[in-house]
C-alpha positions in Angstrom: 0.1 0.2 0.1 1.6 3.3 -0.8 1.8 5.9 1.9 0.9 9.6 2.1 3.5 11.9 2.6 2.8 12.2 6.1 3.2 8.3 6.6 6.4 8.5 5.2 7.3 11.1 7.2 6.2 9.2 10.2 7.6 6.5 8.5 11.4 7.9 8.3 11.7 10.4 10.7 15.1 8.9 12.5 16.4 9.6 9.5 14.6 12.8 8.5 16.3 14.0 12.0 19.4 12.3 11.5 19.6 14.8 8.2 18.0 17.7 9.9 21.1 19.2 10.8 23.1 19.2 7.1 19.6 20.6 5.9 19.4 23.4 8.0 22.8 24.5 7.9 22.9 24.0 3.8 19.8 26.6 4.4 20.9 28.9 6.5 24.6 29.4 5.0 24.3 28.5 1.7 20.6 29.7 0.6 19.9 32.2 2.7 22.3 34.2 2.0 21.6 33.9 -1.9 19.3 36.8 -1.2 22.0 39.0 -0.9 22.6 38.9 -4.3 20.0 41.7 -4.9 22.5 44.2 -3.2 24.5 43.6 -6.8 21.7 46.1 -8.5 21.5 48.3 -5.7 22.6 51.6 -4.0 23.0 49.5 -0.8 23.0 51.6 2.0 23.9 50.0 5.1 21.5 52.0 7.2 18.5 52.1 4.7 18.6 48.1 4.2 17.7 46.6 1.2 14.3 47.7 1.1 15.4 51.3 1.4 17.7 51.0 -1.2 17.9 52.7 -4.9 17.6 49.9 -8.0 20.3 50.5 -10.3 20.4 48.0 -12.4 23.6 46.6 -13.9 25.6 50.1 -13.0 28.4 47.9 -10.8 29.0 45.2 -13.4 29.6 48.0 -15.8 31.7 49.8 -13.8 33.6 45.9 -12.8 34.5 45.6 -16.4 35.1 49.4 -17.0 38.1 48.8 -14.4 41.9 48.8 -15.5 42.2 46.0 -12.9 39.5 44.0 -14.1 41.6 42.5 -16.4 43.9 41.6 -13.9 42.2 40.0 -11.5 40.1 37.7 -13.9 43.3 36.6 -15.6 45.1 35.8 -12.5 42.3 34.3 -11.1 41.5 31.9 -14.3 45.5 31.1 -14.3 45.5 29.9 -10.8 42.5 28.1 -10.9 44.0 26.4 -14.4 47.4 25.7 -13.3 45.8 24.1 -10.2 43.0 21.6 -12.0 46.5 20.9 -15.2 48.6 19.8 -11.9 47.1 19.2 -9.0 44.5 17.4 -10.6 45.9 14.4 -11.9 48.6 14.0 -8.6 46.1 12.5 -6.6 45.7 9.6 -9.4 49.4 8.9 -9.5 49.8 8.5 -5.9 47.2 5.9 -5.9 48.2 4.1 -8.6 51.7 4.0 -6.9 50.2 3.0 -3.1 48.0 0.6 -4.9 51.1 -1.3 -6.6 52.9 -1.1 -3.1 52.8 -4.5 -1.6 54.4 -4.1 2.0 51.2 -2.8 3.6 53.4 -1.4 6.9 55.5 1.5 3.9 51.7 1.7 2.2 50.7 3.0 5.4 53.3 4.6 6.7 52.9 7.0 2.7 49.5 7.5 3.3 49.4 8.9 7.0 52.6 11.2 5.8 50.2 12.6 2.8 47.1 13.0 4.8 48.7 15.2 7.6 48.9 18.4 5.6 45.5 18.1 4.7 44.3 18.9 8.5 46.8 21.5 8.6 45.0 25.0 9.2 45.8 27.5 6.1 47.6 29.9 9.0 49.9 27.1 9.7 50.6 26.1 6.0 51.6 29.4 5.3 54.2 30.1 8.7 55.4 26.9 7.1 56.0 28.3 3.6 56.6 31.6 4.6 59.8 30.0 7.1 61.1 27.5 4.7 61.5 30.0 1.9 62.6 33.0 3.9 65.6 34.1 2.0 67.7 34.8 5.7 66.4 31.7 7.6 64.6 29.7 5.0 66.6 26.0 4.4 66.1 26.1 0.7 67.9 30.2 0.3 70.4 28.2 2.2 70.5 25.3 0.2 70.4 28.0 -2.7 73.7 29.6 -1.3 75.8 26.6 -0.4 75.1 26.1 -4.5 76.9 28.8 -5.4 73.7 30.7 -6.6 72.1 34.0 -4.4 69.1 34.1 -2.2 65.9 34.7 -3.7 63.0 36.4 -1.5 59.9 34.4 -2.8 57.3 36.1 -1.4 58.4 38.9 -2.9 59.0 38.3 -6.4 55.9 37.9 -8.5 57.0 35.4 -10.9 57.6 32.7 -7.8 53.9 33.1 -6.9 52.0 30.7 -8.9 54.5 28.4 -8.4 54.4 28.7 -4.8 50.3 28.7 -4.8 50.2 25.8 -7.0 53.0 23.1 -5.3 51.5 23.8 -1.4 48.1 23.3 -2.8 48.7 20.1 -4.2 51.5 19.2 -1.4 48.1 20.0 1.1 45.5 18.2 -0.8 47.4 15.1 -2.6 46.8 12.8 -0.4 43.5 13.7 1.3 42.4 13.4 -3.0 43.4 10.1 -3.6 41.4 8.4 -0.7 39.0 8.1 -3.3 40.5 6.7 -5.9 42.1 4.2 -3.7 38.8 3.2 -3.0 37.3 3.1 -6.9 40.5 1.1 -7.5 39.2 -1.9 -4.7 35.5 -1.7 -7.0 37.7 -3.1 -9.9 37.1 -7.3 -10.3 40.5 -9.1 -9.2 39.8 -12.0 -12.0 40.8 -8.9 -14.6 44.4 -8.6 -12.8 43.9 -12.5 -13.6 43.5 -12.6 -16.3 46.0 -9.5 -17.8 48.8 -11.6 -16.1 47.8 -14.8 -18.0 47.6 -12.4 -21.4 51.7 -11.6 -20.1 51.0 -8.0 -19.5 53.2 -6.6 -16.9 52.2 -4.0 -13.7 52.4 -1.0 -16.5 50.3 -3.5 -19.0 47.7 -4.1 -16.0 47.7 -0.3 -14.7 46.9 0.9 -18.7 44.5 -1.7 -18.9 42.8 -2.5 -16.3 42.9 0.2 -13.6 42.9 2.9 -15.7 39.9 1.9 -17.4 38.2 1.0 -13.9 38.8 4.6 -13.0 37.4 6.4 -15.6 34.1 7.0 -14.3 35.3 8.3 -11.3 37.5 10.6 -12.8 35.0 11.9 -15.2 32.8 12.4 -12.2 36.1 14.3 -10.1 37.2 16.5 -13.1 33.4 17.9 -13.8 33.2 18.5 -9.8 36.6 20.4 -9.8 35.9 22.5 -12.9 32.8 23.8 -11.0 35.5 25.0 -8.7 37.9 26.3 -10.8 37.5 30.2 -9.7 37.4 29.1 -6.0 40.8 29.6 -5.1 41.7 29.7 -1.7 40.8 32.9 -0.5 42.6 32.5 2.7 46.6 31.3 1.2 46.4 33.3 -1.4 45.2 36.4 1.5 48.1 35.3 3.6 50.7 34.7 1.1 50.1 37.6 -1.1 51.4 41.2 -0.3 51.8 44.8 -2.5 54.7 43.6 -4.5 52.8 40.4 -5.8 49.6 42.1 -6.4 50.3 41.6 -10.7 50.0 37.6 -10.2 48.4 37.2 -6.8 45.5 39.7 -6.6 42.6 37.1 -7.9 38.7 38.6 -7.3 38.3 37.1 -3.8 41.1 39.2 -2.6 39.7 42.3 -4.8 36.4 41.6 -3.5 37.3 41.9 0.3 39.1 45.2 -0.2 36.2 46.9 -2.2 33.3 45.2 -0.4 34.4 44.9 3.5 37.3 47.2 3.8 35.6 50.4 1.8 32.5 49.1 2.5 31.5 48.8 -1.2 29.3 46.0 -0.8 26.8 46.1 -3.7 30.4 46.6 -6.0 32.0 43.6 -4.2 28.4 41.7 -4.5 28.3 42.1 -8.6 32.2 40.8 -9.0 31.2 37.9 -6.7 27.9 37.3 -8.3 30.1 37.3 -11.5 32.4 34.6 -10.3 29.3 32.3 -9.5 28.0 32.9 -13.1 30.9 32.0 -14.7 31.8 28.5 -12.1 28.2 27.6 -13.1 28.5 27.8 -16.8 31.9 25.9 -17.2 30.1 23.2 -14.9 27.4 23.1 -17.5 29.5 23.3 -20.4 31.7 20.4 -19.4 29.4 18.1 -18.1 27.5 18.3 -21.7 31.2 17.5 -23.2 31.4 14.8 -21.0 27.6 13.6 -21.8 28.4 13.6 -25.5 31.9 12.4 -25.0 31.7 9.5 -22.6 28.3 9.0 -21.3 29.1 9.7 -17.6 28.0 13.2 -16.3 26.4 14.8 -13.3 23.3 14.8 -14.2 
């Protein structure tokens, strides 16, 4: 007998109760704040509120695109996101493939533990470690360079080094945690496929190429689509802590610019317009990537 909606709620009340904290979190901190994007279309006054502030249409969007800084911060944001995707996305897959080939469980667990640990460090600690390692006076990297006869480099004051430092530190921090999903996906591959490959004379590399990678293909496609949607979501905290006025040419991104313009200067409407623009671009990237993936691999998010 088909239950009514009230009957289904009564039957599943325990599960709904368990789900309630998550739903409340998303409603309060994800969906309710969305109504705040309306201030990007008005001259928002903190004392008049949304109801009393006048509407100005696309004034702040035009202001952003006419701003000479817009080209620089969009370029910096896109390049940081692109490099992070290009170098950071394959890293957990490679680590998972390498760990899957390790036969010593003690060594495997040691590598997994060491690679997971950076993920649990706070951004402040990570930024402090980077600052300590790269210091021109006390950093071990500069000491090594000087021992080899090279001059010391003030890495955090050189715009040309910022993207390398940011992307490499992101890979170091995320690679271990990201490999968990791929290691879990590897365990679902039928062992008989490896046995059949070995009987056909396939070595380790050919087993990886013809058995493991095809088995991971769906997981890789889904994870890639999800990361494409986050390509513009660069870690504000890390960029804010690692950047300074000397490196703004390569380090100033949309979120740090919004912070300076929207919060420090009190121009909330302008900051909201820039932030909404970033969200729209992210949505378009996910939609296009999903269409392409569905067309060529029959794997998609929806």
